[in-house]
C-alpha positions in Angstrom: 0.0 0.0 0.0 1.3 3.5 -0.9 1.2 6.1 1.8 -0.3 8.8 -0.5 -3.3 6.6 -1.1 -4.2 6.9 2.6 -4.4 10.7 2.4 -7.9 12.1 2.1 -7.2 14.8 -0.5 -9.9 16.3 -2.7 -9.8 15.8 -6.5 -9.4 18.7 -9.0 -8.6 19.0 -12.6 -6.5 22.1 -11.9 -3.0 20.9 -12.6 0.0 21.3 -10.2 2.2 22.7 -13.0 1.1 25.8 -14.9 3.3 25.3 -18.0 2.8 29.0 -18.5 5.0 29.5 -21.6 2.6 27.1 -23.5 -0.8 27.6 -21.8 -0.6 31.5 -21.7 -0.1 31.6 -25.5 -3.1 29.3 -26.0 -5.3 31.4 -23.6 -4.3 34.7 -25.4 -5.3 33.1 -28.7 -8.7 32.3 -27.3 -9.1 35.9 -26.0 -8.3 37.3 -29.4 -10.5 34.9 -31.4 -13.5 35.5 -29.1 -12.8 39.3 -29.0 -12.8 39.4 -25.2 -11.6 43.0 -25.0 -14.4 44.2 -27.4 -17.0 42.2 -25.5 -15.9 43.8 -22.2 -16.3 47.3 -23.8 -19.8 46.4 -25.0 -20.8 45.0 -21.6 -19.9 48.3 -19.9 -21.5 50.6 -22.5 -23.4 53.4 -20.9 -21.5 53.1 -17.6 -19.1 55.8 -16.2 -16.0 56.2 -18.3 -12.3 55.9 -17.1 -9.6 56.6 -19.7 -5.9 55.9 -19.2 -4.1 57.6 -22.1 -1.1 55.6 -23.3 2.2 57.5 -23.5 3.6 56.3 -26.8 6.8 54.2 -26.6 9.3 54.8 -29.4 9.0 52.4 -32.4 12.5 51.1 -32.5 13.7 47.7 -31.4 12.2 45.1 -29.1 10.6 46.1 -25.8 12.7 46.0 -22.6 11.8 45.2 -19.0 11.0 48.9 -18.3 8.4 48.8 -21.1 7.0 45.6 -19.6 6.6 47.2 -16.2 4.9 50.3 -17.6 2.4 48.5 -19.8 1.5 45.8 -17.3 0.9 48.5 -14.7 -1.5 50.2 -17.1 -3.2 46.8 -17.8 -3.8 46.2 -14.1 -5.5 49.6 -13.7 -7.6 49.3 -16.9 -8.7 45.8 -16.0 -9.5 46.8 -12.4 -11.6 49.7 -13.6 -13.4 47.5 -16.1 -14.2 44.9 -13.5 -15.4 47.8 -11.1 -18.1 48.7 -13.5 -16.4 51.4 -15.6 -16.2 51.7 -19.4 -12.4 51.6 -19.6 -11.2 51.6 -23.2 -7.4 51.3 -23.7 -5.9 52.6 -26.9 -2.2 51.8 -27.2 0.0 54.2 -29.1 3.5 54.6 -30.7 5.8 57.5 -31.3 7.0 56.8 -34.9 8.9 59.8 -36.2 12.4 61.1 -35.3 16.1 60.7 -35.6 16.7 57.2 -34.3 14.7 55.7 -37.2 16.8 57.8 -39.6 20.0 56.5 -37.9 18.8 52.9 -38.2 18.3 53.3 -42.0 21.7 55.0 -42.3 23.3 52.1 -40.4 21.6 49.7 -42.9 23.4 51.5 -45.8 20.9 54.0 -47.0 22.2 57.6 -47.7 19.3 60.1 -47.3 21.4 62.7 -49.2 21.5 60.5 -52.3 17.7 59.8 -52.3 14.6 61.9 -52.8 13.1 63.1 -49.5 9.9 61.1 -50.2 11.8 57.9 -51.0 13.7 58.2 -47.7 10.6 59.0 -45.8 8.8 56.0 -47.2 11.6 53.8 -46.0 11.4 55.4 -42.5 7.6 54.8 -42.5 8.1 51.1 -43.5 10.7 50.6 -40.8 8.5 52.3 -38.1 5.5 50.1 -39.0 7.7 47.0 -38.8 8.8 48.0 -35.3 5.2 48.7 -34.2 4.2 45.2 -35.3 7.2 43.7 -33.4 6.4 45.6 -30.2 2.7 45.0 -30.5 3.4 41.2 -30.5 5.6 41.6 -27.4 2.9 43.6 -25.5 0.1 41.2 -26.4 2.2 38.3 -25.2 2.5 40.0 -21.8 -1.2 39.7 -21.5 -1.9 43.5 -22.0 -5.5 43.9 -23.2 -6.4 46.8 -25.5 -7.4 48.1 -28.9 -4.5 46.4 -30.7 -6.1 46.5 -34.1 -6.7 50.2 -34.0 -3.8 51.8 -32.0 -2.7 55.4 -32.6 0.5 56.1 -34.5 2.0 59.6 -34.8 2.5 58.9 -38.5 -1.2 58.3 -39.2 -2.7 60.9 -41.6 -5.4 61.8 -39.1 -2.9 62.3 -36.3 -0.7 64.5 -38.4 -3.6 66.6 -39.4 -4.7 67.1 -35.8 -1.1 68.0 -34.9 -1.0 70.7 -37.6 -4.2 72.2 -36.1 -2.5 72.2 -32.7 0.3 74.1 -34.3 -2.3 76.5 -35.7 -3.5 77.3 -32.2 0.0 78.4 -31.2 0.2 80.6 -34.3 -3.2 82.1 -33.7 -2.3 83.1 -30.2 1.0 84.6 -31.3 3.2 82.1 -29.4 5.6 81.3 -32.3 8.6 83.2 -33.3 11.7 82.8 -35.4 15.1 83.8 -34.1 18.8 83.3 -34.4 19.7 82.3 -30.9 21.8 79.6 -29.3 20.2 76.2 -29.0 21.4 72.7 -28.0 22.9 71.6 -31.3 23.8 68.0 -31.9 26.6 67.8 -34.6 26.2 64.0 -34.5 22.5 64.3 -35.4 22.9 67.5 -37.5 19.9 69.0 -35.7 18.7 71.3 -32.9 17.6 69.4 -29.8 15.0 70.2 -27.1 15.9 70.1 -23.3 14.2 66.7 -23.0 16.6 65.3 -25.6 19.7 66.2 -23.6 21.4 64.2 -20.8 24.4 65.2 -18.8 27.7 63.4 -18.2 30.9 64.4 -16.5 33.7 65.5 -18.8 37.2 67.0 -18.4 37.5 70.3 -20.3 40.5 72.4 -21.2 40.2 75.8 -19.5 42.3 78.8 -20.4 43.3 81.8 -18.3 44.4 84.4 -20.9 44.8 88.2 -21.3 43.3 90.9 -23.4 45.0 94.3 -23.6 43.0 97.3 -22.7 42.4 99.5 -25.8 40.1 102.2 -24.4 40.3 102.3 -20.6 37.9 105.3 -20.3 40.6 107.3 -18.4 40.6 104.7 -15.6 43.0 102.0 -17.0 46.0 102.6 -19.3 47.0 100.5 -22.3 49.6 98.5 -20.4 46.8 96.9 -18.4 45.5 93.5 -19.3 42.2 91.9 -18.3 42.7 88.3 -17.2 39.9 86.4 -18.9 38.7 82.8 -18.2 37.0 80.3 -20.5 36.1 76.6 -20.5 35.7 76.5 -24.3 38.9 77.9 -25.9 37.6 76.9 -29.4 35.0 79.7 -29.1 37.6 82.5 -28.6 37.6 83.3 -32.3 33.9 84.2 -32.0 34.5 86.4 -28.9 32.8 89.8 -28.9 33.1 90.9 -25.3 34.3 90.3 -21.7 31.6 90.0 -19.0 32.3 91.3 -15.4 30.0 91.5 -12.4 28.9 95.1 -11.5 28.8 94.3 -7.8 32.3 92.8 -7.6 35.5 94.6 -6.6 38.4 94.3 -9.0 42.1 94.8 -8.4 44.8 96.0 -10.8 47.9 94.0 -10.0 51.5 94.4 -10.9 53.6 91.2 -10.4 57.4 91.7 -9.9 58.2 89.1 -12.6 56.1 90.7 -15.4 56.1 94.1 -17.1 52.4 94.1 -17.5 49.6 94.8 -15.0 46.5 92.7 -14.7 42.9 93.0 -13.7 41.2 90.2 -11.7 38.3 90.0 -9.2 39.6 90.9 -5.7 38.1 87.9 -4.0 40.0 85.6 -6.3 43.3 87.4 -6.3 45.2 85.4 -3.6 44.3 82.1 -5.2 45.1 83.3 -8.7 48.4 84.8 -7.8 49.5 81.5 -6.5 48.1 79.6 -9.5 49.6 82.0 -12.1 53.0 82.3 -10.4 52.9 86.0 -9.7 55.8 86.8 -7.4 55.8 89.8 -5.0 52.8 91.4 -6.7 51.4 94.7 -5.6 47.9 96.1 -5.9 48.1 99.2 -8.0 44.4 100.2 -7.6 41.0 98.9 -6.8 37.8 99.6 -8.8 34.2 98.4 -8.9 32.9 96.1 -11.6 30.5 98.8 -12.8 33.5 101.1 -13.5 34.8 98.6 -16.1 31.6 98.8 -18.2 32.1 100.4 -21.6 35.8 99.9 -21.8 37.2 98.0 -24.8 40.0 95.4 -25.2 42.0 94.0 -28.1 41.2 90.4 -29.1 44.2 88.3 -28.2 45.0 87.1 -31.7 42.4 88.6 -34.1 42.1 92.2 -35.2 38.8 92.8 -33.4 37.9 95.3 -30.6 35.9 93.7 -27.7 33.5 95.4 -25.4 33.5 95.1 -21.6 30.0 94.7 -20.1 28.3 93.7 -16.9 26.4 90.5 -16.2 24.9 88.8 -13.1 26.0 85.3 -14.3 29.6 86.1 -13.6 30.5 84.3 -10.3 33.5 84.2 -8.0 33.5 80.5 -7.4 36.0 79.7 -10.2 37.9 81.6 -12.9 39.0 85.2 -12.7 35.7 87.2 -12.4 36.1 88.2 -16.0 34.4 85.8 -18.5 35.0 85.4 -22.3 31.7 86.1 -24.1 30.7 84.8 -27.5 27.0 85.7 -28.1 26.6 82.9 -30.7 27.6 80.1 -28.3 25.4 80.2 -25.2 22.2 81.5 -23.6 23.9 83.9 -21.2 26.2 85.1 -23.8 23.3 85.6 -26.3 21.3 87.7 -23.8 24.4 89.7 -23.0 24.9 90.3 -26.7 21.3 91.5 -27.2 21.7 93.8 -24.3 24.8 95.5 -25.8 23.7 95.1 -29.5 26.6 92.8 -30.4 26.8 90.5 -33.4 25.3 87.0 -32.9 28.3 85.2 -34.4 28.6 81.4 -34.6 31.0 80.4 -37.4 30.5 76.6 -37.2 28.7 74.3 -39.6 26.0 71.6 -38.9 28.7 68.9 -38.4 30.6 70.9 -35.7 33.3 72.0 -38.1 34.6 75.6 -37.8 34.4 77.8 -40.9 36.9 80.4 -42.4 35.3 83.3 -40.5 37.3 82.1 -37.5 40.5 82.7 -39.4 42.5 80.5 -41.7 44.0 78.3 -39.0 40.5 77.2 -37.9 38.9 76.7 -41.3 37.7 73.0 -41.6 38.7 72.0 -38.1 36.4 70.0 -35.9 35.5 72.1 -32.8 37.1 69.7 -30.2 40.4 69.9 -32.1 40.2 73.6 -32.3 40.8 73.9 -28.5 44.5 73.1 -29.1 44.8 75.6 -32.0 43.3 78.4 -30.0 45.5 77.7 -27.0 48.6 77.6 -29.3 47.6 81.0 -30.8 47.2 82.5 -27.3 50.7 81.2 -26.5 52.2 82.6 -29.7 50.7 86.0 -28.8 52.0 86.0 -25.3 48.4 85.9 -24.0 48.1 82.5 -22.4 48.8 82.6 -18.6 47.6 79.1 -17.8 45.9 76.1 -19.3 44.1 73.9 -16.7 41.8 70.8 -16.8 38.4 71.1 -15.3 35.9 68.3 -14.6 32.3 69.4 -15.0 28.9 68.3 -16.1 28.3 68.7 -19.9 25.2 68.1 -22.1 25.1 65.1 -24.5 22.7 64.0 -27.2 20.6 61.3 -25.5 20.2 59.3 -28.7 23.8 59.3 -30.2 25.5 59.7 -26.7 27.8 62.3 -28.2 28.5 65.8 -26.7 26.6 68.7 -28.1 27.4 72.4 -28.5 25.4 75.6 -28.0 25.1 77.2 -31.4 23.1 80.2 -32.7 21.1 79.1 -35.7 17.8 80.3 -37.2 15.1 78.2 -35.4 11.4 78.3 -34.6 10.5 78.7 -31.0 7.4 78.6 -28.8 7.3 81.4 -26.3 6.8 79.8 -22.9 7.1 83.1 -21.1 3.9 84.4 -22.6 1.8 81.5 -21.2 3.9 80.3 -18.2 1.3 81.4 -15.6 -1.6 79.8 -17.4 0.4 76.5 -17.5 1.3 76.7 -13.8 -2.4 77.5 -13.0 -3.5 74.4 -14.9 -1.3 72.2 -12.7 -3.4 73.0 -9.7 -6.3 70.9 -11.0 -4.2 67.7 -11.3 -3.7 64.9 -8.8 -0.2 63.5 -8.5 1.0 60.0 -7.4 3.5 60.3 -5.8 2.6 63.8 -4.5 6.2 65.2 -5.1 5.4 65.0 -8.8 3.5 68.3 -8.5 6.6 70.2 -7.2 8.8 68.6 -9.8 6.5 69.4 -12.8 5.9 72.9 -11.5 9.7 73.6 -11.2 10.2 72.2 -14.7 7.7 74.7 -16.1 8.8 77.6 -13.9 12.4 77.3 -15.0 11.8 76.2 -18.6 13.2 78.4 -21.4 11.4 78.9 -24.7 10.8 75.6 -26.6 12.8 75.2 -29.9 10.4 73.2 -32.0 12.2 73.1 -35.4 14.4 70.2 -36.4 16.8 70.0 -39.4 15.7 66.5 -40.3 13.3 64.9 -42.8 11.4 62.1 -40.9 8.7 64.0 -39.1 5.8 66.3 -39.5 6.8 69.5 -41.5 6.3 72.9 -40.0 3.4 74.3 -42.0 5.0 77.7 -42.6 5.2 79.5 -46.0 7.4 82.5 -46.9 6.5 85.4 -49.1 9.0 86.6 -51.7 10.4 89.1 -49.2 11.0 86.3 -46.6 8.0 87.2 -44.4 6.6 84.0 -42.7 3.0 83.2 -43.3 1.1 81.2 -40.7 -2.5 82.2 -41.2 -5.5 80.2 -40.0 -6.6 79.6 -43.6 -3.2 78.3 -44.8 -2.7 76.1 -41.7 -6.2 74.5 -41.9 -5.7 73.9 -45.6 -2.4 72.1 -45.0 -4.1 70.0 -42.2 -6.9 69.0 -44.7 -4.2 68.0 -47.2 -2.4 65.9 -44.6 -5.6 64.2 -43.5 -6.2 63.2 -47.2 -2.6 62.4 -48.4 -0.4 62.3 -45.3 2.5 64.7 -44.6 4.6 63.4 -47.6 2.5 65.8 -49.7 4.5 68.6 -48.2 7.7 67.3 -49.8 6.0 66.2 -53.1 4.4 69.5 -54.0 5.7 73.0 -54.6 4.6 75.8 -52.2 2.0 77.2 -54.5 0.3 73.8 -54.8 0.0 73.5 -51.0 -1.8 76.9 -50.6 -5.5 77.5 -50.6 -7.2 79.3 -53.5 -6.5 83.0 -53.7 -3.0 82.9 -52.4 -1.1 82.3 -55.6 -3.0 84.3 -58.2 -1.4 87.2 -60.0 -2.9 89.7 -57.6 -1.4 88.1 -54.5 0.6 90.7 -52.5 3.0 88.0 -51.3 4.8 87.3 -54.6 6.5 83.9 -55.2 6.1 81.5 -52.2 8.6 79.2 -50.7 8.0 76.7 -47.8 9.7 75.7 -44.6 12.0 72.7 -44.9 12.4 71.9 -41.1 10.2 69.4 -39.3 8.6 69.6 -35.8 10.2 68.4 -32.6 8.9 64.8 -31.9 7.8 66.0 -28.5 5.3 68.2 -30.3 4.1 65.1 -32.1 3.4 63.0 -28.9 2.5 66.1 -27.0 -0.4 66.6 -29.4 -2.0 63.2 -28.7 -4.7 64.7 -26.5 -6.1 66.2 -29.8 -5.0 63.5 -32.2 -6.5 60.7 -30.0 -8.5 61.8 -27.0 -10.5 64.6 -28.7 -10.6 62.7 -32.0 -12.1 59.4 -30.9 -15.6 60.0 -29.6 -15.5 57.0 -27.2 -12.6 58.5 -25.3 -12.6 61.5 -23.0 -10.6 64.7 -22.8 -9.0 65.4 -20.5 -8.0 61.8 -19.7 -8.5 60.4 -16.2 -4.9 59.3 -16.0 -1.4 59.5 -17.6 1.1 56.9 -16.3 4.8 57.0 -17.4 8.3 57.0 -16.1 9.6 59.8 -13.9 11.7 61.1 -16.9 8.5 62.2 -18.5 8.1 65.2 -16.2 10.4 67.0 -18.6 9.1 64.9 -21.6 5.6 63.8 -22.4 3.9 65.1 -19.3 5.5 68.5 -20.0 4.9 68.9 -23.8 1.3 67.5 -23.4 0.6 70.1 -20.7 1.9 73.0 -22.8 0.0 72.0 -25.9 -3.3 71.3 -24.0 -3.3 74.6 -22.2 -2.8 76.4 -25.5 -5.6 74.4 -27.2 -8.1 74.1 -24.4 -7.0 76.1 -21.4 -6.6 73.1 -19.1 -4.3 70.1 -18.5 -4.8 67.0 -20.7 -4.9 64.7 -17.6 -6.8 64.7 -14.3 -4.1 62.7 -12.6 -0.5 61.6 -13.1 1.2 58.5 -11.9 5.0 58.4 -12.3 7.1 55.3 -12.0 10.8 54.8 -11.4 13.4 53.2 -13.7 14.3 49.5 -13.8 17.8 49.0 -12.6 20.1 46.0 -12.6 20.8 44.1 -9.3 23.7 46.5 -8.5 21.5 49.6 -8.9 22.9 50.6 -12.3 20.7 51.9 -15.1 20.1 49.2 -17.7 21.5 49.8 -21.1 22.4 47.7 -24.1 25.9 49.1 -24.2 26.6 47.8 -20.6 25.0 44.4 -21.4 22.8 44.5 -18.3 19.4 44.6 -19.9 16.7 42.0 -19.4 14.7 40.9 -22.4 11.1 40.2 -21.3 10.7 37.7 -24.1 13.5 35.6 -22.5 11.6 35.5 -19.2 8.3 34.7 -21.0 9.9 31.8 -22.8 11.5 30.4 -19.7 8.9 31.1 -17.0 5.8 32.8 -18.5 4.4 36.3 -18.7 2.5 35.7 -15.5 5.8 35.8 -13.6 6.6 39.2 -15.0 3.1 40.4 -14.1 3.4 39.0 -10.6 6.7 40.8 -10.2 5.2 44.1 -11.3 2.3 43.6 -8.8 4.8 43.0 -6.0 7.2 45.8 -6.7 7.0 49.4 -5.5 7.2 51.1 -8.9 6.9 54.6 -7.5 10.7 54.5 -7.0 13.5 52.9 -9.0 13.2 49.1 -9.1 16.1 46.6 -9.1 15.5 43.5 -11.1 17.5 40.5 -12.3 16.8 37.0 -13.6 17.2 35.9 -9.9 14.3 38.2 -9.1 12.1 36.3 -11.5 13.2 32.9 -10.1 12.1 34.1 -6.7 8.8 35.3 -8.0 8.4 32.0 -9.8 8.7 30.2 -6.4 6.1 32.5 -5.0 3.8 31.7 -8.0 4.2 28.0 -7.4 3.1 28.4 -3.7 0.1 30.5 -4.8 -0.8 28.0 -7.5 -0.7 25.0 -5.1 -2.7 26.9 -2.5 -5.4 27.6 -5.1 -5.2 23.9 -6.1 -5.8 22.8 -2.5 -8.7 25.2 -2.1 -10.3 24.1 -5.4 -10.0 20.4 -4.4 
C-alpha cells in the first residue's frame, strides 16, 4: 500500500504545473478569437468612463523590461476599472517619427542625401511600422489587453492633421517666433535638440586663463593693463565679442614683480590666482568696482577685433577670474548679453561641428574639439596664455547618439513659454499626483523652462506648416494652416515634400494679384515632443468613445520633462486646461547592482526571454509585488524568486479548489 493513497485529498482538474509558456499563448489566442476586449467594452456601455491615455513608446527595437513594467501597470489599472463597472477603453500608441529611425536606416546602408526626400521618408515609415508590429506582439504576449487592431500612431494621416491644427492654435495666439539664438545643437544628429533630448555626463574640459590688452580704458585704465579672462571653451575664442564682469564685484589692478604688465582680476579671487599663475611679490596698483569697467574695450588676443567690456549677473566668484569670455553665438547667457549690448550673434561653425573660415585661416575646416588646441597655441604665440588647466564638470550630451553637443546660434522656430507660463502653472493645480512630489517637480520644470525650440533640421517627421512670401515674411494664417491640415488628412505629410509651395496653398494665395509674390515653404520638421504632446487632440479629442482630459497618464519619472510636459503645454494652448486629471509616475528599472540598464553595458533583461522560460504571469506578478513609485532593481534571480512564490500561490489555489 502507498502512503499517499491513505491521504484524504480532494480531487481537482486544476494541474499542479502551470506550463505557463505554453498555456498562456493558448489562452491569449482564445481571448483574441473571441474578442474578449471588445465584449468587455460592449458589456460596460453606458457606464461611467475611465480613460488611461497611453504615452507612446518609441517604435525602435524590441521592448525592454521597463516597457513591460509600464504596460503591465497600465493593464492592471484598466482591467481593475473595467471589473469595477467602468467603461475603460485602452488605446495603445506609438511614437513613430524622429532621428533614431533615420539612424537605423543610415546604419543599414541608406544615404538620405542621395535619395529623394519622399523615398527616404517611405523607408522610414516602412521601418517604423515593422517596429510597431514587433512591439505589439511583445505587449500582447505580456497579457496586455487593449485596442491592438486600432492603435494610434503619430505617422497616421489623421494624427498628423490634428497636430497641424494644434500648431495652428500656437500661431493664432502669437506664441511662435523665429530667431537666431543659441540652441542645443547636436553635430552627431545635425539638428537642434530640445531640453528633453539632452542628458548630462561628467567630462574634463581644457580651460584657459588668458589676457586681453585694454584698448580704451575710459581714463581709468591705461594701455599697459590686461584683463585676465577665463573660458572653459577655448575653441569659441575666435567668436569672442566681449568680456563680462560683475557690476557688484570689486576688481584689483595687480603688478607682479616678474612681469612688465599689470593685470585686472576679481579681488576675492586674487590670492588664489596669484598662487596659481606664479605671480611673485605682486602689488595692488588700484581697486575699482565692476561697474566702472563697463564700456571699456580690449583687443582680441589674436584677431584684429575690438571687444567690449559689459556687466552680467551670471559672472560668479566660485571659479575663474571674475572676467568671462563672451561669444553671443555660443550660449544663452552670452546671447542675452549680446542682445543687451547690441553685439553680433556670431557662430561660425557648420552643422557637423566644423569651424568655418570666418574664425581665421588656422581654424577653417577644423572639428571644434580639435580647435581647442589651435586656439591655445595661438594664445601662447601672442603671449596671451597665462595658464591652461583641466576642469571636470557636467556637460550636455545628445541622449540618442551619446555624443557631446554644442550651444550654437542658428535660425530656429520657438514657442514662447514666457507668454503663457502662468496659465500652464495654474492648470497644474487641478491635477492629482502620485507620488505627491510630482507636483513640485513638474511645477519647477515649467517655472524654469526656457522657450521651446520646435524646429528640427531632419526629414522624418511632421513638417512645420509655414510659408514664406517673396520678401521672406513667414505666413502662418489660419486659412493656410487649416488647408495644410486638410491635405495631410487626405494624403499624409509626404504631400508637403511632393508639391511646390504654390500647390500647398488655398485658392487666392497664388494668383497674379497676390501681395506675397512667389512663395517658398519651410523645410524643417517639428520636434517629436510636439508630435506626442499633441496626442490629446489626435487621440482623446478625435475618438468619440474616449474623454478629454484623460483620467490618468502613467509613465516613467523622466516624462516630467518629456511627455507630461509637452502635453501640458499644448493642451493649455488648445483648451486652457491640463490633458490629464491625474499623473502616476514610475521609477526606472535598474540591474541588481543599482545601475541603469543599457544595451551598451549588457545588463538589460529581455522580457521575451523571461516569457519563454517562465511565462508572462511571472513578470506580471513581479510588477504587482514591486514598489514602482521608486526605481526598481531586477535580475533573472528576481524572476526565479517570483516563480517560487507563484508555485506556492498555485498550489494553494489547487488545494482550495480540491
